Backbone as XML, in Angstrom:
<?xml version="1.0"?>
<chain id="A" units="angstrom">
  <residue number="1" name="MET">
    <atom name="N" x="-9.884" y="-10.794" z="-13.080"/>
    <atom name="CA" x="-8.950" y="-10.516" z="-11.990"/>
    <atom name="C" x="-9.508" y="-9.397" z="-11.112"/>
  </residue>
  <residue number="2" name="ASN">
    <atom name="N" x="-9.636" y="-9.694" z="-9.844"/>
    <atom name="CA" x="-10.060" y="-8.682" z="-8.887"/>
    <atom name="C" x="-8.910" y="-7.689" z="-8.697"/>
  </residue>
  <residue number="3" name="PRO">
    <atom name="N" x="-9.164" y="-6.393" z="-8.903"/>
    <atom name="CA" x="-8.078" y="-5.408" z="-8.770"/>
    <atom name="C" x="-7.329" y="-5.493" z="-7.438"/>
  </residue>
  <residue number="4" name="LYS">
    <atom name="N" x="-8.016" y="-5.854" z="-6.357"/>
    <atom name="CA" x="-7.358" y="-5.921" z="-5.040"/>
    <atom name="C" x="-6.380" y="-7.085" z="-4.943"/>
  </residue>
  <residue number="5" name="GLU">
    <atom name="N" x="-6.488" y="-8.065" z="-5.875"/>
    <atom name="CA" x="-5.595" y="-9.228" z="-5.869"/>
    <atom name="C" x="-4.370" y="-9.032" z="-6.754"/>
  </residue>
  <residue number="6" name="VAL">
    <atom name="N" x="-4.257" y="-7.865" z="-7.352"/>
    <atom name="CA" x="-3.132" y="-7.567" z="-8.230"/>
    <atom name="C" x="-1.839" y="-7.538" z="-7.406"/>
  </residue>
  <residue number="7" name="LYS">
    <atom name="N" x="-0.819" y="-8.245" z="-7.908"/>
    <atom name="CA" x="0.489" y="-8.220" z="-7.244"/>
    <atom name="C" x="1.263" y="-7.035" z="-7.829"/>
  </residue>
  <residue number="8" name="ILE">
    <atom name="N" x="1.611" y="-6.082" z="-6.964"/>
    <atom name="CA" x="2.228" y="-4.828" z="-7.390"/>
    <atom name="C" x="3.644" y="-4.720" z="-6.831"/>
  </residue>
  <residue number="9" name="MET">
    <atom name="N" x="4.595" y="-4.342" z="-7.697"/>
    <atom name="CA" x="5.948" y="-4.055" z="-7.228"/>
    <atom name="C" x="6.219" y="-2.565" z="-7.359"/>
  </residue>
  <residue number="10" name="LEU">
    <atom name="N" x="6.690" y="-1.970" z="-6.272"/>
    <atom name="CA" x="7.090" y="-0.565" z="-6.256"/>
    <atom name="C" x="8.609" y="-0.532" z="-6.336"/>
  </residue>
  <residue number="11" name="CYS">
    <atom name="N" x="9.127" y="0.066" z="-7.396"/>
    <atom name="CA" x="10.573" y="0.136" z="-7.569"/>
    <atom name="C" x="11.015" y="1.594" z="-7.628"/>
  </residue>
  <residue number="12" name="ASP">
    <atom name="N" x="11.665" y="2.021" z="-6.556"/>
    <atom name="CA" x="12.152" y="3.401" z="-6.459"/>
    <atom name="C" x="13.320" y="3.395" z="-5.487"/>
  </residue>
  <residue number="13" name="ASP">
    <atom name="N" x="14.354" y="4.178" z="-5.770"/>
    <atom name="CA" x="15.501" y="4.205" z="-4.860"/>
    <atom name="C" x="15.189" y="5.004" z="-3.590"/>
  </residue>
  <residue number="14" name="SER">
    <atom name="N" x="14.062" y="5.707" z="-3.560"/>
    <atom name="CA" x="13.662" y="6.447" z="-2.372"/>
    <atom name="C" x="12.774" y="5.579" z="-1.483"/>
  </residue>
  <residue number="15" name="LEU">
    <atom name="N" x="13.285" y="5.245" z="-0.304"/>
    <atom name="CA" x="12.530" y="4.452" z="0.660"/>
    <atom name="C" x="11.241" y="5.185" z="1.036"/>
  </residue>
  <residue number="16" name="LEU">
    <atom name="N" x="11.318" y="6.487" z="1.187"/>
    <atom name="CA" x="10.153" y="7.293" z="1.550"/>
    <atom name="C" x="9.044" y="7.178" z="0.502"/>
  </residue>
  <residue number="17" name="VAL">
    <atom name="N" x="9.398" y="7.258" z="-0.775"/>
    <atom name="CA" x="8.414" y="7.132" z="-1.859"/>
    <atom name="C" x="7.765" y="5.754" z="-1.808"/>
  </residue>
  <residue number="18" name="ARG">
    <atom name="N" x="8.573" y="4.709" z="-1.653"/>
    <atom name="CA" x="8.031" y="3.342" z="-1.601"/>
    <atom name="C" x="7.081" y="3.168" z="-0.419"/>
  </residue>
  <residue number="19" name="LYS">
    <atom name="N" x="7.508" y="3.616" z="0.756"/>
    <atom name="CA" x="6.691" y="3.449" z="1.963"/>
    <atom name="C" x="5.373" y="4.207" z="1.848"/>
  </residue>
  <residue number="20" name="LYS">
    <atom name="N" x="5.427" y="5.413" z="1.294"/>
    <atom name="CA" x="4.230" y="6.234" z="1.141"/>
    <atom name="C" x="3.230" y="5.557" z="0.193"/>
  </residue>
  <residue number="21" name="LEU">
    <atom name="N" x="3.717" y="5.065" z="-0.955"/>
    <atom name="CA" x="2.843" y="4.387" z="-1.911"/>
    <atom name="C" x="2.314" y="3.070" z="-1.344"/>
  </residue>
  <residue number="22" name="LYS">
    <atom name="N" x="3.181" y="2.314" z="-0.684"/>
    <atom name="CA" x="2.765" y="1.027" z="-0.114"/>
    <atom name="C" x="1.664" y="1.247" z="0.924"/>
  </residue>
  <residue number="23" name="SER">
    <atom name="N" x="1.856" y="2.224" z="1.785"/>
    <atom name="CA" x="0.881" y="2.533" z="2.820"/>
    <atom name="C" x="-0.459" y="2.943" z="2.205"/>
  </residue>
  <residue number="24" name="ALA">
    <atom name="N" x="-0.416" y="3.786" z="1.172"/>
    <atom name="CA" x="-1.639" y="4.241" z="0.503"/>
    <atom name="C" x="-2.355" y="3.059" z="-0.162"/>
  </residue>
  <residue number="25" name="LEU">
    <atom name="N" x="-1.585" y="2.159" z="-0.796"/>
    <atom name="CA" x="-2.177" y="0.989" z="-1.442"/>
    <atom name="C" x="-2.801" y="0.045" z="-0.413"/>
  </residue>
  <residue number="26" name="GLU">
    <atom name="N" x="-2.099" y="-0.159" z="0.702"/>
    <atom name="CA" x="-2.630" y="-1.043" z="1.750"/>
    <atom name="C" x="-3.924" y="-0.479" z="2.330"/>
  </residue>
  <residue number="27" name="GLU">
    <atom name="N" x="-3.990" y="0.840" z="2.480"/>
    <atom name="CA" x="-5.217" y="1.478" z="2.967"/>
    <atom name="C" x="-6.384" y="1.235" z="2.010"/>
  </residue>
  <residue number="28" name="GLN">
    <atom name="N" x="-6.065" y="1.048" z="0.726"/>
    <atom name="CA" x="-7.091" y="0.788" z="-0.288"/>
    <atom name="C" x="-7.471" y="-0.698" z="-0.345"/>
  </residue>
  <residue number="29" name="GLY">
    <atom name="N" x="-6.753" y="-1.533" z="0.405"/>
    <atom name="CA" x="-7.078" y="-2.957" z="0.455"/>
    <atom name="C" x="-6.194" y="-3.860" z="-0.383"/>
  </residue>
  <residue number="30" name="TYR">
    <atom name="N" x="-5.149" y="-3.314" z="-0.992"/>
    <atom name="CA" x="-4.223" y="-4.141" z="-1.779"/>
    <atom name="C" x="-3.295" y="-4.870" z="-0.821"/>
  </residue>
  <residue number="31" name="THR">
    <atom name="N" x="-2.994" y="-6.127" z="-1.129"/>
    <atom name="CA" x="-2.169" y="-6.913" z="-0.207"/>
    <atom name="C" x="-0.849" y="-7.385" z="-0.804"/>
  </residue>
  <residue number="32" name="GLY">
    <atom name="N" x="-0.811" y="-7.693" z="-2.094"/>
    <atom name="CA" x="0.400" y="-8.255" z="-2.700"/>
    <atom name="C" x="1.368" y="-7.195" z="-3.168"/>
  </residue>
  <residue number="33" name="ILE">
    <atom name="N" x="1.994" y="-6.491" z="-2.222"/>
    <atom name="CA" x="2.877" y="-5.389" z="-2.591"/>
    <atom name="C" x="4.330" y="-5.745" z="-2.309"/>
  </residue>
  <residue number="34" name="LEU">
    <atom name="N" x="5.146" y="-5.660" z="-3.353"/>
    <atom name="CA" x="6.579" y="-5.944" z="-3.265"/>
    <atom name="C" x="7.337" y="-4.629" z="-3.392"/>
  </residue>
  <residue number="35" name="GLU">
    <atom name="N" x="8.570" y="-4.609" z="-2.894"/>
    <atom name="CA" x="9.398" y="-3.410" z="-3.020"/>
    <atom name="C" x="10.774" y="-3.753" z="-3.552"/>
  </residue>
  <residue number="36" name="ALA">
    <atom name="N" x="11.292" y="-2.863" z="-4.417"/>
    <atom name="CA" x="12.657" y="-2.984" z="-4.930"/>
    <atom name="C" x="13.282" y="-1.596" z="-4.876"/>
  </residue>
  <residue number="37" name="SER">
    <atom name="N" x="14.572" y="-1.544" z="-4.515"/>
    <atom name="CA" x="15.227" y="-0.246" z="-4.354"/>
    <atom name="C" x="15.990" y="0.216" z="-5.595"/>
  </residue>
  <residue number="38" name="ASP">
    <atom name="N" x="16.111" y="-0.670" z="-6.595"/>
    <atom name="CA" x="16.769" y="-0.272" z="-7.848"/>
    <atom name="C" x="16.410" y="-1.283" z="-8.941"/>
  </residue>
  <residue number="39" name="GLY">
    <atom name="N" x="16.860" y="-1.013" z="-10.147"/>
    <atom name="CA" x="16.522" y="-1.861" z="-11.282"/>
    <atom name="C" x="17.032" y="-3.280" z="-11.172"/>
  </residue>
  <residue number="40" name="LEU">
    <atom name="N" x="18.201" y="-3.442" z="-10.568"/>
    <atom name="CA" x="18.788" y="-4.771" z="-10.401"/>
    <atom name="C" x="17.879" y="-5.649" z="-9.537"/>
  </residue>
  <residue number="41" name="GLU">
    <atom name="N" x="17.454" y="-5.080" z="-8.417"/>
    <atom name="CA" x="16.563" y="-5.778" z="-7.497"/>
    <atom name="C" x="15.200" y="-6.039" z="-8.173"/>
  </residue>
  <residue number="42" name="ALA">
    <atom name="N" x="14.725" y="-5.078" z="-8.953"/>
    <atom name="CA" x="13.428" y="-5.202" z="-9.636"/>
    <atom name="C" x="13.429" y="-6.378" z="-10.606"/>
  </residue>
  <residue number="43" name="VAL">
    <atom name="N" x="14.489" y="-6.509" z="-11.392"/>
    <atom name="CA" x="14.573" y="-7.602" z="-12.364"/>
    <atom name="C" x="14.565" y="-8.946" z="-11.633"/>
  </residue>
  <residue number="44" name="ALA">
    <atom name="N" x="15.353" y="-9.063" z="-10.576"/>
    <atom name="CA" x="15.424" y="-10.310" z="-9.811"/>
    <atom name="C" x="14.062" y="-10.654" z="-9.201"/>
  </residue>
  <residue number="45" name="LEU">
    <atom name="N" x="13.395" y="-9.656" z="-8.618"/>
    <atom name="CA" x="12.080" y="-9.894" z="-8.010"/>
    <atom name="C" x="11.028" y="-10.266" z="-9.055"/>
  </residue>
  <residue number="46" name="CYS">
    <atom name="N" x="11.107" y="-9.663" z="-10.224"/>
    <atom name="CA" x="10.152" y="-9.988" z="-11.297"/>
    <atom name="C" x="10.305" y="-11.430" z="-11.740"/>
  </residue>
  <residue number="47" name="ARG">
    <atom name="N" x="11.549" y="-11.898" z="-11.845"/>
    <atom name="CA" x="11.787" y="-13.297" z="-12.230"/>
    <atom name="C" x="11.210" y="-14.246" z="-11.176"/>
  </residue>
  <residue number="48" name="GLU">
    <atom name="N" x="11.396" y="-13.881" z="-9.924"/>
    <atom name="CA" x="11.019" y="-14.740" z="-8.807"/>
    <atom name="C" x="9.526" y="-14.658" z="-8.461"/>
  </residue>
  <residue number="49" name="GLN">
    <atom name="N" x="8.981" y="-13.449" z="-8.405"/>
    <atom name="CA" x="7.617" y="-13.241" z="-7.898"/>
    <atom name="C" x="6.546" y="-13.026" z="-8.968"/>
  </residue>
  <residue number="50" name="LYS">
    <atom name="N" x="6.938" y="-12.710" z="-10.199"/>
    <atom name="CA" x="6.000" y="-12.472" z="-11.313"/>
    <atom name="C" x="4.856" y="-11.513" z="-10.952"/>
  </residue>
  <residue number="51" name="PRO">
    <atom name="N" x="5.185" y="-10.253" z="-10.630"/>
    <atom name="CA" x="4.110" y="-9.302" z="-10.306"/>
    <atom name="C" x="3.259" y="-8.994" z="-11.543"/>
  </residue>
  <residue number="52" name="ASP">
    <atom name="N" x="2.039" y="-8.531" z="-11.308"/>
    <atom name="CA" x="1.160" y="-8.138" z="-12.409"/>
    <atom name="C" x="1.521" y="-6.741" z="-12.898"/>
  </residue>
  <residue number="53" name="LEU">
    <atom name="N" x="1.924" y="-5.898" z="-11.954"/>
    <atom name="CA" x="2.192" y="-4.491" z="-12.241"/>
    <atom name="C" x="3.469" y="-4.044" z="-11.546"/>
  </residue>
  <residue number="54" name="VAL">
    <atom name="N" x="4.312" y="-3.328" z="-12.290"/>
    <atom name="CA" x="5.532" y="-2.753" z="-11.723"/>
    <atom name="C" x="5.477" y="-1.242" z="-11.928"/>
  </residue>
  <residue number="55" name="LEU">
    <atom name="N" x="5.612" y="-0.496" z="-10.839"/>
    <atom name="CA" x="5.761" y="0.958" z="-10.931"/>
    <atom name="C" x="7.246" y="1.214" z="-10.779"/>
  </residue>
  <residue number="56" name="MET">
    <atom name="N" x="7.878" y="1.707" z="-11.834"/>
    <atom name="CA" x="9.338" y="1.791" z="-11.878"/>
    <atom name="C" x="9.830" y="3.218" z="-12.077"/>
  </residue>
  <residue number="57" name="ASP">
    <atom name="N" x="10.639" y="3.670" z="-11.135"/>
    <atom name="CA" x="11.308" y="4.957" z="-11.275"/>
    <atom name="C" x="12.308" y="4.834" z="-12.428"/>
  </residue>
  <residue number="58" name="ILE">
    <atom name="N" x="12.641" y="5.927" z="-13.071"/>
    <atom name="CA" x="13.602" y="5.865" z="-14.175"/>
    <atom name="C" x="15.027" y="6.063" z="-13.672"/>
  </residue>
  <residue number="59" name="VAL">
    <atom name="N" x="15.238" y="7.090" z="-12.869"/>
    <atom name="CA" x="16.594" y="7.418" z="-12.422"/>
    <atom name="C" x="16.879" y="6.715" z="-11.091"/>
  </residue>
  <residue number="60" name="MET">
    <atom name="N" x="17.755" y="5.675" z="-11.166"/>
    <atom name="CA" x="18.124" y="4.902" z="-9.974"/>
    <atom name="C" x="19.572" y="4.441" z="-10.093"/>
  </residue>
  <residue number="61" name="PRO">
    <atom name="N" x="20.202" y="4.140" z="-8.955"/>
    <atom name="CA" x="21.584" y="3.627" z="-8.997"/>
    <atom name="C" x="21.626" y="2.171" z="-9.473"/>
  </residue>
  <residue number="62" name="ARG">
    <atom name="N" x="22.811" y="1.688" z="-9.741"/>
    <atom name="CA" x="23.116" y="0.318" z="-10.174"/>
    <atom name="C" x="22.499" y="-0.043" z="-11.513"/>
  </residue>
  <residue number="63" name="LYS">
    <atom name="N" x="21.190" y="0.057" z="-11.656"/>
    <atom name="CA" x="20.534" y="-0.201" z="-12.944"/>
    <atom name="C" x="19.324" y="0.715" z="-13.009"/>
  </residue>
  <residue number="64" name="ASP">
    <atom name="N" x="19.277" y="1.561" z="-14.053"/>
    <atom name="CA" x="18.156" y="2.495" z="-14.143"/>
    <atom name="C" x="16.881" y="1.796" z="-14.602"/>
  </residue>
  <residue number="65" name="GLY">
    <atom name="N" x="15.776" y="2.514" z="-14.534"/>
    <atom name="CA" x="14.478" y="1.946" z="-14.857"/>
    <atom name="C" x="14.328" y="1.499" z="-16.299"/>
  </residue>
  <residue number="66" name="ILE">
    <atom name="N" x="14.945" y="2.217" z="-17.231"/>
    <atom name="CA" x="14.834" y="1.856" z="-18.652"/>
    <atom name="C" x="15.516" y="0.503" z="-18.910"/>
  </residue>
  <residue number="67" name="GLU">
    <atom name="N" x="16.713" y="0.322" z="-18.357"/>
    <atom name="CA" x="17.431" y="-0.951" z="-18.534"/>
    <atom name="C" x="16.670" y="-2.100" z="-17.880"/>
  </residue>
  <residue number="68" name="ALA">
    <atom name="N" x="16.158" y="-1.854" z="-16.678"/>
    <atom name="CA" x="15.395" y="-2.888" z="-15.973"/>
    <atom name="C" x="14.130" y="-3.241" z="-16.762"/>
  </residue>
  <residue number="69" name="LEU">
    <atom name="N" x="13.456" y="-2.227" z="-17.298"/>
    <atom name="CA" x="12.259" y="-2.430" z="-18.114"/>
    <atom name="C" x="12.550" y="-3.353" z="-19.299"/>
  </residue>
  <residue number="70" name="LYS">
    <atom name="N" x="13.637" y="-3.063" z="-20.009"/>
    <atom name="CA" x="14.016" y="-3.882" z="-21.175"/>
    <atom name="C" x="14.211" y="-5.340" z="-20.761"/>
  </residue>
  <residue number="71" name="GLU">
    <atom name="N" x="14.927" y="-5.557" z="-19.661"/>
    <atom name="CA" x="15.190" y="-6.933" z="-19.196"/>
    <atom name="C" x="13.910" y="-7.649" z="-18.798"/>
  </residue>
  <residue number="72" name="ILE">
    <atom name="N" x="13.044" y="-6.957" z="-18.076"/>
    <atom name="CA" x="11.787" y="-7.563" z="-17.624"/>
    <atom name="C" x="10.945" y="-7.966" z="-18.832"/>
  </residue>
  <residue number="73" name="LYS">
    <atom name="N" x="10.836" y="-7.088" z="-19.816"/>
    <atom name="CA" x="10.017" y="-7.370" z="-21.002"/>
    <atom name="C" x="10.618" y="-8.502" z="-21.844"/>
  </residue>
  <residue number="74" name="GLU">
    <atom name="N" x="11.944" y="-8.692" z="-21.758"/>
    <atom name="CA" x="12.599" y="-9.789" z="-22.483"/>
    <atom name="C" x="12.126" y="-11.147" z="-21.981"/>
  </residue>
  <residue number="75" name="PHE">
    <atom name="N" x="11.986" y="-11.290" z="-20.645"/>
    <atom name="CA" x="11.614" y="-12.611" z="-20.130"/>
    <atom name="C" x="10.128" y="-12.743" z="-19.804"/>
  </residue>
  <residue number="76" name="ASP">
    <atom name="N" x="9.382" y="-11.628" z="-19.716"/>
    <atom name="CA" x="7.941" y="-11.740" z="-19.445"/>
    <atom name="C" x="7.197" y="-10.495" z="-19.924"/>
  </residue>
  <residue number="77" name="LYS">
    <atom name="N" x="6.656" y="-10.591" z="-21.120"/>
    <atom name="CA" x="5.935" y="-9.453" z="-21.698"/>
    <atom name="C" x="4.604" y="-9.177" z="-21.006"/>
  </residue>
  <residue number="78" name="SER">
    <atom name="N" x="4.096" y="-10.147" z="-20.232"/>
    <atom name="CA" x="2.796" y="-9.969" z="-19.584"/>
    <atom name="C" x="2.860" y="-9.063" z="-18.350"/>
  </residue>
  <residue number="79" name="ILE">
    <atom name="N" x="4.057" y="-8.820" z="-17.822"/>
    <atom name="CA" x="4.189" y="-7.921" z="-16.669"/>
    <atom name="C" x="3.957" y="-6.494" z="-17.159"/>
  </residue>
  <residue number="80" name="HIS">
    <atom name="N" x="2.987" y="-5.830" z="-16.545"/>
    <atom name="CA" x="2.590" y="-4.470" z="-16.916"/>
    <atom name="C" x="3.556" y="-3.498" z="-16.217"/>
  </residue>
  <residue number="81" name="VAL">
    <atom name="N" x="4.400" y="-2.805" z="-16.987"/>
    <atom name="CA" x="5.400" y="-1.903" z="-16.388"/>
    <atom name="C" x="5.027" y="-0.450" z="-16.675"/>
  </residue>
  <residue number="82" name="VAL">
    <atom name="N" x="4.893" y="0.313" z="-15.601"/>
    <atom name="CA" x="4.572" y="1.734" z="-15.704"/>
    <atom name="C" x="5.770" y="2.519" z="-15.173"/>
  </residue>
  <residue number="83" name="MET">
    <atom name="N" x="6.312" y="3.376" z="-16.013"/>
    <atom name="CA" x="7.461" y="4.175" z="-15.612"/>
    <atom name="C" x="6.975" y="5.411" z="-14.849"/>
  </residue>
  <residue number="84" name="VAL">
    <atom name="N" x="7.696" y="5.735" z="-13.786"/>
    <atom name="CA" x="7.348" y="6.875" z="-12.942"/>
    <atom name="C" x="8.588" y="7.747" z="-12.825"/>
  </residue>
  <residue number="85" name="SER">
    <atom name="N" x="8.419" y="9.034" z="-13.090"/>
    <atom name="CA" x="9.589" y="9.899" z="-12.998"/>
    <atom name="C" x="9.216" y="11.329" z="-12.653"/>
  </residue>
  <residue number="86" name="SER">
    <atom name="N" x="10.073" y="11.957" z="-11.869"/>
    <atom name="CA" x="9.894" y="13.374" z="-11.571"/>
    <atom name="C" x="10.585" y="14.205" z="-12.650"/>
  </residue>
  <residue number="87" name="VAL">
    <atom name="N" x="11.483" y="13.552" z="-13.365"/>
    <atom name="CA" x="12.176" y="14.213" z="-14.466"/>
    <atom name="C" x="11.287" y="14.032" z="-15.694"/>
  </residue>
  <residue number="88" name="GLY">
    <atom name="N" x="10.304" y="14.903" z="-15.830"/>
    <atom name="CA" x="9.288" y="14.722" z="-16.864"/>
    <atom name="C" x="9.725" y="15.159" z="-18.247"/>
  </residue>
  <residue number="89" name="THR">
    <atom name="N" x="10.879" y="14.695" z="-18.663"/>
    <atom name="CA" x="11.355" y="15.094" z="-19.988"/>
    <atom name="C" x="10.734" y="14.216" z="-21.055"/>
  </residue>
  <residue number="90" name="GLN">
    <atom name="N" x="10.505" y="14.793" z="-22.200"/>
    <atom name="CA" x="9.988" y="14.038" z="-23.339"/>
    <atom name="C" x="10.948" y="12.906" z="-23.695"/>
  </residue>
  <residue number="91" name="GLY">
    <atom name="N" x="12.236" y="13.149" z="-23.540"/>
    <atom name="CA" x="13.249" y="12.147" z="-23.861"/>
    <atom name="C" x="13.059" y="10.872" z="-23.067"/>
  </residue>
  <residue number="92" name="ASN">
    <atom name="N" x="12.842" y="11.006" z="-21.756"/>
    <atom name="CA" x="12.629" y="9.825" z="-20.906"/>
    <atom name="C" x="11.342" y="9.112" z="-21.271"/>
  </residue>
  <residue number="93" name="LEU">
    <atom name="N" x="10.296" y="9.869" z="-21.555"/>
    <atom name="CA" x="9.013" y="9.276" z="-21.922"/>
    <atom name="C" x="9.159" y="8.466" z="-23.206"/>
  </residue>
  <residue number="94" name="ILE">
    <atom name="N" x="9.787" y="9.042" z="-24.201"/>
    <atom name="CA" x="9.985" y="8.367" z="-25.489"/>
    <atom name="C" x="10.844" y="7.119" z="-25.312"/>
  </residue>
  <residue number="95" name="LYS">
    <atom name="N" x="11.952" y="7.240" z="-24.550"/>
    <atom name="CA" x="12.829" y="6.089" z="-24.295"/>
    <atom name="C" x="12.059" y="4.955" z="-23.610"/>
  </residue>
  <residue number="96" name="ALA">
    <atom name="N" x="11.248" y="5.322" z="-22.615"/>
    <atom name="CA" x="10.491" y="4.320" z="-21.853"/>
    <atom name="C" x="9.475" y="3.613" z="-22.747"/>
  </residue>
  <residue number="97" name="LEU">
    <atom name="N" x="8.772" y="4.360" z="-23.568"/>
    <atom name="CA" x="7.767" y="3.757" z="-24.446"/>
    <atom name="C" x="8.425" y="2.871" z="-25.504"/>
  </residue>
  <residue number="98" name="LYS">
    <atom name="N" x="9.560" y="3.324" z="-26.044"/>
    <atom name="CA" x="10.283" y="2.510" z="-27.034"/>
    <atom name="C" x="10.805" y="1.218" z="-26.411"/>
  </residue>
  <residue number="99" name="ALA">
    <atom name="N" x="11.146" y="1.284" z="-25.121"/>
    <atom name="CA" x="11.681" y="0.110" z="-24.427"/>
    <atom name="C" x="10.572" y="-0.859" z="-24.005"/>
  </residue>
  <residue number="100" name="GLY">
    <atom name="N" x="9.321" y="-0.469" z="-24.204"/>
    <atom name="CA" x="8.221" y="-1.383" z="-23.903"/>
    <atom name="C" x="7.347" y="-1.024" z="-22.720"/>
  </residue>
  <residue number="101" name="ALA">
    <atom name="N" x="7.495" y="0.183" z="-22.178"/>
    <atom name="CA" x="6.655" y="0.592" z="-21.045"/>
    <atom name="C" x="5.190" y="0.577" z="-21.459"/>
  </residue>
  <residue number="102" name="ASP">
    <atom name="N" x="4.340" y="0.147" z="-20.545"/>
    <atom name="CA" x="2.905" y="0.097" z="-20.817"/>
    <atom name="C" x="2.242" y="1.444" z="-20.550"/>
  </residue>
  <residue number="103" name="ASN">
    <atom name="N" x="2.889" y="2.258" z="-19.737"/>
    <atom name="CA" x="2.334" y="3.563" z="-19.404"/>
    <atom name="C" x="3.417" y="4.403" z="-18.735"/>
  </residue>
  <residue number="104" name="PHE">
    <atom name="N" x="3.083" y="5.647" z="-18.424"/>
    <atom name="CA" x="4.039" y="6.577" z="-17.830"/>
    <atom name="C" x="3.280" y="7.469" z="-16.861"/>
  </residue>
  <residue number="105" name="MET">
    <atom name="N" x="3.812" y="7.643" z="-15.652"/>
    <atom name="CA" x="3.178" y="8.521" z="-14.664"/>
    <atom name="C" x="4.188" y="9.534" z="-14.154"/>
  </residue>
  <residue number="106" name="GLN">
    <atom name="N" x="3.698" y="10.732" z="-13.893"/>
    <atom name="CA" x="4.528" y="11.811" z="-13.363"/>
    <atom name="C" x="4.483" y="11.774" z="-11.834"/>
  </residue>
  <residue number="107" name="LYS">
    <atom name="N" x="5.648" y="11.968" z="-11.193"/>
    <atom name="CA" x="5.676" y="12.084" z="-9.732"/>
    <atom name="C" x="5.185" y="13.475" z="-9.351"/>
  </residue>
  <residue number="108" name="PRO">
    <atom name="N" x="4.564" y="13.647" z="-8.216"/>
    <atom name="CA" x="4.190" y="12.600" z="-7.263"/>
    <atom name="C" x="2.957" y="11.837" z="-7.751"/>
  </residue>
  <residue number="109" name="VAL">
    <atom name="N" x="2.992" y="10.519" z="-7.570"/>
    <atom name="CA" x="1.883" y="9.659" z="-7.984"/>
    <atom name="C" x="0.791" y="9.740" z="-6.916"/>
  </residue>
  <residue number="110" name="THR">
    <atom name="N" x="-0.431" y="9.980" z="-7.345"/>
    <atom name="CA" x="-1.548" y="10.025" z="-6.394"/>
    <atom name="C" x="-2.196" y="8.647" z="-6.317"/>
  </residue>
  <residue number="111" name="ILE">
    <atom name="N" x="-2.816" y="8.358" z="-5.180"/>
    <atom name="CA" x="-3.478" y="7.065" z="-5.016"/>
    <atom name="C" x="-4.668" y="6.966" z="-5.973"/>
  </residue>
  <residue number="112" name="GLU">
    <atom name="N" x="-5.294" y="8.089" z="-6.300"/>
    <atom name="CA" x="-6.423" y="8.081" z="-7.243"/>
    <atom name="C" x="-5.953" y="7.643" z="-8.628"/>
  </residue>
  <residue number="113" name="ALA">
    <atom name="N" x="-4.850" y="8.219" z="-9.089"/>
    <atom name="CA" x="-4.316" y="7.874" z="-10.410"/>
    <atom name="C" x="-3.866" y="6.411" z="-10.430"/>
  </residue>
  <residue number="114" name="LEU">
    <atom name="N" x="-3.278" y="5.963" z="-9.337"/>
    <atom name="CA" x="-2.801" y="4.586" z="-9.234"/>
    <atom name="C" x="-3.972" y="3.598" z="-9.230"/>
  </residue>
  <residue number="115" name="ASN">
    <atom name="N" x="-5.011" y="3.911" z="-8.470"/>
    <atom name="CA" x="-6.221" y="3.085" z="-8.436"/>
    <atom name="C" x="-6.830" y="2.953" z="-9.825"/>
  </residue>
  <residue number="116" name="GLU">
    <atom name="N" x="-6.911" y="4.059" z="-10.525"/>
    <atom name="CA" x="-7.467" y="4.075" z="-11.874"/>
    <atom name="C" x="-6.652" y="3.165" z="-12.796"/>
  </residue>
  <residue number="117" name="LEU">
    <atom name="N" x="-5.333" y="3.292" z="-12.703"/>
    <atom name="CA" x="-4.423" y="2.485" z="-13.522"/>
    <atom name="C" x="-4.596" y="0.988" z="-13.226"/>
  </residue>
  <residue number="118" name="ILE">
    <atom name="N" x="-4.664" y="0.631" z="-11.952"/>
    <atom name="CA" x="-4.794" y="-0.776" z="-11.547"/>
    <atom name="C" x="-6.124" y="-1.344" z="-12.041"/>
  </residue>
  <residue number="119" name="HIS">
    <atom name="N" x="-7.201" y="-0.590" z="-11.876"/>
    <atom name="CA" x="-8.509" y="-1.060" z="-12.328"/>
    <atom name="C" x="-8.543" y="-1.250" z="-13.844"/>
  </residue>
  <residue number="120" name="LYS">
    <atom name="N" x="-7.921" y="-0.332" z="-14.578"/>
    <atom name="CA" x="-7.885" y="-0.442" z="-16.038"/>
    <atom name="C" x="-7.079" y="-1.686" z="-16.453"/>
  </residue>
  <residue number="121" name="MET">
    <atom name="N" x="-5.935" y="-1.892" z="-15.792"/>
    <atom name="CA" x="-5.111" y="-3.055" z="-16.104"/>
    <atom name="C" x="-5.868" y="-4.355" z="-15.813"/>
  </residue>
  <residue number="122" name="ALA">
    <atom name="N" x="-6.560" y="-4.415" z="-14.671"/>
    <atom name="CA" x="-7.332" y="-5.603" z="-14.311"/>
    <atom name="C" x="-8.451" y="-5.842" z="-15.335"/>
  </residue>
  <residue number="123" name="GLN">
    <atom name="N" x="-9.086" y="-4.774" z="-15.769"/>
    <atom name="CA" x="-10.146" y="-4.864" z="-16.790"/>
    <atom name="C" x="-9.580" y="-5.392" z="-18.104"/>
  </residue>
  <residue number="124" name="ASP">
    <atom name="N" x="-8.439" y="-4.856" z="-18.524"/>
    <atom name="CA" x="-7.797" y="-5.301" z="-19.766"/>
    <atom name="C" x="-7.453" y="-6.780" z="-19.696"/>
  </residue>
  <residue number="125" name="ARG">
    <atom name="N" x="-6.995" y="-7.245" z="-18.531"/>
    <atom name="CA" x="-6.628" y="-8.647" z="-18.366"/>
    <atom name="C" x="-7.856" y="-9.550" z="-18.431"/>
  </residue>
  <residue number="126" name="ARG">
    <atom name="N" x="-8.982" y="-9.065" z="-17.893"/>
    <atom name="CA" x="-10.218" y="-9.843" z="-17.947"/>
    <atom name="C" x="-10.693" y="-10.005" z="-19.395"/>
  </residue>
  <residue number="127" name="GLU">
    <atom name="N" x="-10.497" y="-8.947" z="-20.174"/>
    <atom name="CA" x="-10.970" y="-8.955" z="-21.564"/>
    <atom name="C" x="-10.029" y="-9.727" z="-22.491"/>
  </residue>
  <residue number="128" name="ALA">
    <atom name="N" x="-8.783" y="-9.923" z="-22.069"/>
    <atom name="CA" x="-7.788" y="-10.601" z="-22.927"/>
    <atom name="C" x="-8.048" y="-12.085" z="-23.035"/>
  </residue>
</chain>
């Protein structure tokens, strides 16, 4: 899998965070970028679009990231879900990992860290 062909969903209730990450990813040459404003929307988009990677905020209205993560992993374990949170508590990290998160990133997410994550995921998929 070519890393630039990875379908990525950005799920955060902050429009500014989504736009900033989407813009940075597009500048890097990524094209398949989806956006969701909360966990409810993320679950629906995952069922419909089957992204390779989901960057999911934890604290969101309607459905938080942990609940959305559990639902996504129930119907498709192959979707790589990375939890992103500014609330860097050990509790959230442990909850996310127990719920099936593939990784965890601290806000603010840098494009360098994101690029590294995407390349590693693409490499893992090639080797699988």
